[in-house]
C-alpha positions in Angstrom: -21.8 -38.9 -12.7 -20.9 -36.5 -9.9 -18.6 -37.5 -7.2 -20.0 -37.9 -3.7 -19.0 -35.5 -0.9 -17.1 -38.3 0.8 -15.0 -38.9 -2.3 -14.4 -35.2 -2.6 -13.3 -35.0 1.0 -10.9 -37.9 0.6 -9.4 -36.3 -2.5 -9.0 -33.0 -0.6 -7.2 -34.8 2.3 -4.9 -36.6 -0.1 -4.0 -33.3 -1.8 -3.3 -31.6 1.5 -1.2 -34.6 2.8 0.8 -34.7 -0.4 1.5 -30.9 -0.1 2.6 -31.3 3.5 5.1 -34.0 2.5 6.6 -32.1 -0.4 6.7 -28.5 1.0 9.9 -28.9 3.2 11.9 -29.9 0.1 10.8 -26.8 -1.9 10.7 -24.2 0.8 13.7 -22.6 2.6 14.4 -23.6 6.2 12.5 -20.6 7.7 9.5 -21.6 5.6 9.4 -25.1 7.1 9.9 -23.5 10.5 6.8 -21.2 10.0 4.7 -24.2 8.8 5.7 -26.1 11.9 4.0 -23.4 14.0 1.0 -23.7 11.7 0.7 -27.4 12.5 1.0 -26.8 16.2 -1.6 -24.0 16.1 -3.9 -26.1 14.0 -4.0 -28.7 16.9 -4.8 -26.0 19.5 -7.6 -24.5 17.3 -8.9 -28.0 16.6 -9.4 -28.2 20.4 -11.4 -25.0 20.3 -13.5 -26.3 17.4 -14.4 -29.3 19.6 -15.1 -27.2 22.7 -16.7 -24.1 21.2 -17.9 -25.0 17.8 -19.4 -28.4 18.7 -20.3 -28.3 22.4 -21.0 -24.5 22.6 -18.7 -23.7 25.4 -16.8 -20.4 25.0 -13.2 -20.4 26.2 -11.0 -17.4 26.3 -8.2 -19.1 28.3 -6.7 -21.8 26.0 -3.4 -19.9 26.1 -3.1 -21.2 29.6 -3.1 -24.8 28.4 -0.5 -23.9 25.8 1.6 -22.6 28.7 1.2 -25.7 30.8 2.1 -27.9 27.8 5.2 -25.8 27.0 6.4 -25.7 30.6 5.8 -29.4 30.9 8.3 -30.1 28.2 10.8 -27.6 29.5 10.6 -28.7 33.2 10.7 -32.4 32.5 13.6 -31.9 30.1 15.6 -29.7 32.4 14.9 -31.2 35.8 14.3 -34.8 35.0 16.0 -35.4 31.7 12.9 -36.8 30.0 13.1 -37.1 26.2 11.1 -34.4 24.3 8.8 -37.0 22.6 7.8 -38.4 25.9 7.3 -34.9 27.4 5.0 -34.1 24.5 2.8 -37.1 25.5 3.0 -36.0 29.2 1.9 -32.5 28.2 -1.3 -33.9 26.6 -2.1 -36.0 29.6 -1.5 -33.3 32.2 -3.4 -30.7 30.3 -6.2 -33.2 29.7 -6.5 -33.9 33.4 -6.4 -30.2 34.2 -9.1 -29.6 31.5 -11.3 -32.3 33.0 -10.9 -30.6 36.5 -11.8 -27.2 35.1 -14.5 -28.7 32.9 -16.3 -30.0 36.0 -16.7 -26.4 37.1 -17.2 -25.0 33.6 -20.1 -27.4 32.9 -22.1 -25.4 35.5 -21.4 -22.1 33.8 -22.8 -20.8 30.5 -22.3 -18.0 28.1 -20.5 -14.8 29.4 -19.9 -16.4 32.9 -17.9 -19.2 31.3 -16.1 -16.8 29.0 -15.1 -14.6 32.0 -13.9 -17.5 34.1 -11.6 -18.8 31.3 -10.5 -15.2 30.7 -9.4 -15.0 34.3 -7.4 -18.3 33.8 -5.5 -16.8 30.8 -4.7 -13.6 32.7 -3.5 -15.3 35.8 -1.3 -17.9 34.2 1.8 -15.6 33.4 1.8 -14.3 37.0 1.6 -17.9 38.4 4.5 -19.0 36.2 6.6 -16.0 37.4 5.9 -16.8 41.1 7.5 -20.3 41.1 11.0 -19.2 40.0 12.7 -22.4 41.2 10.6 -24.5 38.9 9.8 -22.3 36.0 12.8 -19.9 35.9 10.6 -16.9 36.7 10.6 -14.1 34.2 13.8 -15.4 32.6 12.1 -18.6 31.4 13.7 -21.9 30.4 15.9 -22.6 27.4 15.4 -25.9 25.7 18.0 -27.8 23.6 17.6 -27.9 19.9 16.3 -31.3 18.7 17.6 -33.3 15.8 16.3 -36.2 13.8 17.0 -39.6 15.4 19.1 -42.4 14.1 19.3 -42.8 10.3 17.0 -39.9 9.7 19.7 -37.5 11.1 21.7 -37.7 7.8 18.7 -37.0 5.6 16.7 -34.4 7.5 17.7 -31.1 8.9 16.4 -30.2 12.4 13.8 -27.9 10.9 12.6 -30.6 8.5 12.5 -33.2 11.3 10.5 -30.9 13.6 8.2 -30.1 10.7 7.4 -33.7 10.0 7.1 -34.6 13.7 4.6 -31.8 14.2 2.5 -32.6 11.2 2.5 -36.3 11.9 1.1 -35.6 15.4 -1.4 -33.1 13.9 -2.5 -35.7 11.3 -3.0 -38.3 14.0 -5.0 -35.9 16.2 -7.2 -34.8 13.3 -7.9 -38.4 12.5 -8.9 -39.2 16.1 -11.1 -36.1 16.2 -12.8 -36.9 12.9 -13.4 -40.5 13.8 -14.9 -39.7 17.3 -17.0 -36.7 16.1 -18.7 -38.9 13.5 -20.0 -41.2 16.2 -22.0 -40.9 19.4 -19.7 -38.3 21.0 -20.1 -35.9 18.1 -23.8 -36.3 17.9 -24.1 -35.7 21.7 -22.0 -32.6 21.6 -24.0 -31.1 18.7 -27.2 -31.9 20.4 -26.1 -30.1 23.5 -25.0 -27.1 21.5 -28.3 -26.9 19.5 -30.8 -27.7 22.2 -29.7 -28.9 25.6 -33.2 -29.6 26.9 -34.0 -31.8 23.9 -30.6 -33.5 24.3 -31.3 -34.3 27.9 -34.7 -35.8 27.0 -32.8 -38.2 24.7 -30.5 -39.4 27.5 -27.5 -37.1 26.8 -25.7 -36.0 30.0 -24.7 -32.3 29.8 -22.2 -32.6 32.6 -20.4 -35.6 31.2 -20.1 -34.5 27.6 -19.2 -30.9 28.4 -16.5 -32.0 30.8 -15.3 -34.5 28.3 -15.1 -31.8 25.6 -13.2 -29.5 27.9 -10.6 -32.1 28.8 -10.3 -33.2 25.2 -9.8 -29.7 24.0 -7.3 -28.9 26.8 -5.2 -32.1 25.9 -5.0 -30.9 22.3 -3.9 -27.4 23.5 -1.3 -28.9 25.8 0.2 -30.9 22.9 0.2 -27.8 20.7 2.0 -25.8 23.5 4.6 -28.6 23.9 5.3 -28.5 20.1 5.6 -24.7 20.1 8.0 -24.8 23.0 10.2 -27.5 21.3 10.2 -25.5 18.1 11.0 -22.2 19.8 13.5 -23.9 22.2 12.5 -21.4 24.8 9.5 -20.8 27.2 8.8 -17.7 29.3 5.7 -16.4 31.1 5.4 -13.4 28.9 5.0 -15.6 25.8 1.6 -16.8 27.2 -0.3 -13.6 27.7 -4.0 -13.2 26.9 -3.1 -12.3 23.3 -2.3 -16.0 22.7 -5.7 -17.1 23.8 -7.3 -14.3 21.8 -5.3 -15.3 18.7 -6.5 -18.9 19.0 -10.2 -17.8 19.3 -9.7 -15.4 16.3 -8.2 -18.2 14.2 -11.1 -20.5 15.1 -13.7 -18.0 14.2 -12.1 -16.9 11.0 -11.4 -20.5 9.9 -14.8 -21.9 10.9 -15.9 -23.0 14.3 -17.9 -26.0 13.0 -15.3 -27.5 10.7 -12.1 -29.5 11.1 -10.8 -27.8 8.0 -11.5 -24.5 9.8 -8.8 -25.4 12.3 -6.2 -25.7 9.6 -7.3 -22.5 7.9 -7.3 -20.6 11.2 -3.8 -21.8 12.0 -2.6 -20.4 8.6 -4.3 -17.1 9.4 -2.9 -16.5 12.9 0.6 -17.5 11.7 0.9 -15.5 8.5 -1.6 -12.6 8.8 0.4 -10.8 11.5 3.6 -11.3 9.5 2.1 -9.8 6.4 0.5 -7.0 8.4 3.8 -6.0 10.1 5.2 -5.3 6.6 2.6 -2.5 6.4 3.0 -1.1 9.9 4.0 -2.2 13.3 0.4 -1.4 14.5 -1.2 -3.1 11.5 -1.7 -6.6 12.9 -4.4 -5.5 15.4 -6.2 -3.4 12.8 -6.0 -6.2 10.2 -7.4 -8.8 12.7 -10.3 -6.5 13.5 -11.1 -5.8 9.8 -10.8 -9.5 9.0 -13.3 -10.4 11.8 -15.7 -7.8 10.6 -15.5 -8.9 7.0 -15.9 -12.6 7.8 -18.8 -12.0 10.2 -20.6 -10.0 7.5 -20.0 -12.1 4.5 -19.1 -15.6 5.9 -20.6 -16.1 9.3 -19.6 -19.7 9.2 -15.9 -18.8 8.7 -13.8 -19.3 5.6 -14.3 -23.1 5.7 -18.1 -22.6 5.9 -17.9 -20.2 2.9 -16.1 -22.6 0.7 -18.4 -25.4 1.8 -21.4 -23.4 0.6 -19.7 -22.6 -2.6 -19.1 -26.3 -3.3 -22.7 -27.2 -2.4 -24.0 -24.5 -4.8 -21.8 -25.7 -7.6 -22.9 -29.2 -7.0 -26.5 -28.2 -7.2 -26.0 -26.3 -10.5 -24.1 -29.0 -12.3 -26.3 -31.4 -14.3 -26.8 -34.8 -12.8 -26.7 -38.0 -14.7 -28.7 -40.9 -13.3 -27.6 -44.4 -13.9 -29.6 -46.7 -16.1 -31.0 -49.7 -14.4 -29.3 -52.9 -15.2 
């Protein structure tokens, strides 16, 4: 008898979780470091999946929330001596509140108007950070201390391994929260607004409430991701948060799959490793490879790589013979 999609999903999650636990012990230190970025980017792209894939709001400015999250960790650590783990939580809260405030305005905009307004946010952020030199360090940025594993874990884990496990533990928690909430009323309401807002309103769904909620939720995830990237890099500067960061997140979300949580993970792998592989060919290759990848995916897998694999699994399931149970 064939396994159900729910069982297959649980098996897939177990395999991925086991691989995440094992990889730092079989990879060199720089490999764990790169996968730490993958975990952080997966959180940010998950926020875009929630915002764009599920609620239908286009954002080209999520790099700004990464910047706010990164600078929150840096400023709290340098000026107030706040521990990095507490600063990461603060980054999520601050970016979430900022996202709610922007979401109140964004809920009144649609399509290209929303995209342009968030584009302006991404473009303006580096200049704003450079302006407040006393707080942000200006163009020179802020250097963060390298973190180490706490207590008894210090002897068994290198700084790279500890940061890797910390990042993926946070990512796992945030993916679980998103999966749980999106299977309930919130997820159904967001999908209804994306597919047919008029019909959703007729069933009692408030567009303003849920669109604002999605924006704040997505921004909080991006802020946590930015904090983790800043801790991993041990440095923040305005030039690190240009529009290219926002564009890379959108590209990863589209290539991975905008309507799938697995797409966030796939997209994070793509935006971390595709430019590294492309640079081995030519210094100008990353942009070309990104463009070609987008064209190929849009032609042959409009739902992203995750959507393509989902269709393959569904087709295989249909072709395999089914065996019905005999009645007792």
